[in-house]
PABA-938268 format. One record per residue (C-alpha): residue in three letters; x, y, z. Coordinates in nm, 4 decimals. Each point is the difference from the previous one (the first is absolute). Layout:
N
REC   code         c1         c2         c3
REC    ALA          X          Y          Z
...
***
This chain:
127
REC   code         c1         c2         c3
REC    MET    -0.0193    -0.0284    -0.0026
REC    VAL     0.1643     0.3669    -0.1176
REC    GLY     0.0678     0.2094     0.3238
REC    ARG    -0.0670    -0.2661     0.2965
REC    ARG     0.2114    -0.3185     0.0671
REC    GLU    -0.1962    -0.3419    -0.0169
REC    GLY    -0.2695     0.0133     0.2790
REC    GLY     0.1005     0.3166     0.1341
REC    SER    -0.1112     0.3938     0.0449
REC    HIS     0.0476     0.3125    -0.2657
REC    PHE     0.3043     0.1409     0.1127
REC    LEU    -0.0792     0.2933     0.0928
REC    GLU    -0.2078    -0.1362     0.2216
REC    LEU     0.3361    -0.2244     0.1399
REC    ALA     0.1898     0.3433     0.0309
REC    SER    -0.2709     0.1092     0.2041
REC    ARG    -0.0328    -0.2950     0.2952
REC    PRO     0.1341     0.1200     0.2916
REC    GLY     0.2653    -0.2551     0.1955
REC    ILE     0.0472    -0.2250    -0.2573
REC    HIS     0.3653     0.0240     0.0121
REC    GLU     0.2482     0.1508     0.2239
REC    PRO    -0.0238     0.3559     0.0050
REC    SER     0.2567     0.1864    -0.2270
REC    PRO     0.3122     0.1458     0.2056
REC    LEU    -0.1159     0.3741    -0.0310
REC    ARG    -0.3285    -0.0495     0.1208
REC    GLU    -0.0806     0.2661     0.2893
REC    GLY     0.1048    -0.1900     0.3203
REC    SER     0.2646    -0.1492    -0.1467
REC    PHE     0.3307    -0.0299     0.1238
REC    VAL     0.1434     0.1038    -0.3138
REC    PHE    -0.3011     0.2888    -0.0394
REC    THR     0.0632     0.1399     0.2938
REC    ARG     0.3596     0.0361     0.0231
REC    VAL     0.0697     0.1012    -0.4042
REC    LEU    -0.3211     0.1760    -0.1253
REC    LYS    -0.0985     0.1723     0.3522
REC    SER     0.4159     0.1345     0.0082
REC    LYS     0.0800     0.3550     0.0267
REC    GLN     0.2519    -0.0064    -0.1808
REC    MET    -0.2168    -0.1045    -0.2335
REC    ASP    -0.0271     0.2872    -0.3503
REC    SER    -0.3419     0.1619    -0.0230
REC    LYS    -0.0222    -0.0907    -0.3723
REC    LEU     0.0193    -0.4090     0.0463
REC    ARG    -0.2122     0.0248     0.3359
REC    SER    -0.2353     0.1607    -0.2456
REC    GLY     0.0242    -0.1820    -0.2388
REC    LEU    -0.0400    -0.3537     0.2027
REC    ASP    -0.3178     0.1326     0.1688
REC    LYS    -0.0981     0.0674    -0.3847
REC    ALA     0.0761    -0.3143    -0.1349
REC    GLY    -0.1930    -0.1343     0.3277
REC    VAL     0.3001    -0.2016     0.0768
REC    ALA    -0.0858    -0.0412     0.4456
REC    LYS    -0.3658    -0.1646    -0.1230
REC    ALA     0.0811    -0.1493    -0.3267
REC    GLY    -0.0391    -0.4413     0.0891
REC    LYS     0.0842    -0.0798    -0.3652
REC    HIS     0.1292     0.1338    -0.1996
REC    LEU    -0.1322    -0.1219    -0.3978
REC    PHE     0.2421     0.0147    -0.2922
REC    LEU    -0.1242     0.0240    -0.3595
REC    CYS     0.2412    -0.1119    -0.3346
REC    LEU    -0.1534     0.2496    -0.2864
REC    GLY     0.2030    -0.1435    -0.2532
REC    PRO     0.0452     0.0524    -0.3094
REC    ASP     0.1438    -0.3944     0.0202
REC    CYS    -0.2158    -0.1675     0.2115
REC    CYS    -0.2982     0.2312    -0.1495
REC    ARG    -0.0918     0.2914    -0.2272
REC    ARG     0.1297     0.2448     0.2375
REC    LYS    -0.4032     0.2384    -0.1272
REC    GLU    -0.1550    -0.3364     0.1912
REC    GLY     0.2578     0.0058     0.2914
REC    GLU    -0.0642     0.3932     0.0319
REC    TYR    -0.3758    -0.0801     0.0149
REC    LEU     0.0558    -0.2365     0.2916
REC    TRP     0.1678     0.2511     0.1725
REC    ASP    -0.2346     0.2467    -0.0383
REC    TYR    -0.2587    -0.2143     0.1164
REC    VAL     0.2313    -0.1482     0.2951
REC    LYS     0.0334     0.3397     0.1258
REC    LYS    -0.3969     0.1399    -0.0030
REC    ARG    -0.0302    -0.2851     0.1958
REC    VAL     0.2288    -0.0061     0.2168
REC    LYS    -0.1136     0.3607     0.0828
REC    GLU    -0.3984    -0.0876     0.0200
REC    THR     0.0565    -0.2532     0.2423
REC    GLY     0.2587     0.1564     0.1510
REC    ILE     0.1813    -0.2990     0.0814
REC    HIS     0.3482     0.0385     0.1672
REC    VAL     0.2210    -0.1548    -0.3123
REC    MET     0.2826     0.1841    -0.1181
REC    ARG     0.0063     0.0492    -0.4199
REC    THR     0.3043    -0.0861    -0.2031
REC    LYS     0.0530     0.0128    -0.3767
REC    ALA     0.2074    -0.2535    -0.1119
REC    GLU     0.1731     0.0366    -0.3259
REC    CYS     0.1318    -0.3994    -0.0279
REC    PHE     0.0409    -0.3592     0.2189
REC    ARG     0.1439    -0.1503    -0.2807
REC    ILE    -0.2783    -0.2333     0.0043
REC    CYS    -0.1115     0.1688    -0.3645
REC    THR    -0.3039    -0.2620    -0.0485
REC    ASP    -0.3066     0.0241     0.1087
REC    GLY    -0.0633     0.4004     0.1128
REC    PRO    -0.0877     0.1774     0.1571
REC    ILE     0.1258    -0.1653     0.2961
REC    LEU    -0.0917     0.1372     0.3264
REC    VAL     0.2225    -0.1188     0.3546
REC    ILE    -0.1303     0.0903     0.3827
REC    TYR     0.3012     0.0316     0.2321
REC    PRO     0.0806    -0.1827     0.2971
REC    ASP    -0.2070    -0.2371    -0.1404
REC    GLY     0.1828    -0.0858    -0.3627
REC    THR    -0.3087    -0.0823    -0.1366
REC    TRP    -0.0014     0.0527    -0.4002
REC    TYR    -0.2740     0.0725    -0.2521
REC    PHE     0.0224    -0.0826    -0.3013
REC    ASN    -0.2280     0.1242    -0.3296
REC    VAL    -0.1033     0.2956     0.2309
REC    THR    -0.2911     0.1229    -0.0846
REC    ARG    -0.3107     0.2664     0.1566
REC    SER    -0.2435    -0.2754    -0.0415
REC    LEU    -0.1122    -0.2557     0.3872
***
């Protein structure tokens, strides 16, 4: 199935589930977050960027390969726009990153969710 693991859920549903996997080391309250992200020596521009990206609240990180070898670039960008829109609409705490190439070069667009390391191939906006 496109966008699903066999017997599994849609990728955005999985990405939004709290407590499925270990929290990110940069989650609020963790040692790393407390020591690094709240450091008084941190540059205000860096702090602002981390806050804007939602690093402290993100439980998952979505990496989306946009082609051009695994799929047409236009198809990858279309999916990126959809994921971006749905993440905002649902309010789930995930980070998103565009990737140029995962070096698989087939069956894209490809989506990887970290920290769990779940890979999805031939991803479309269909459920």
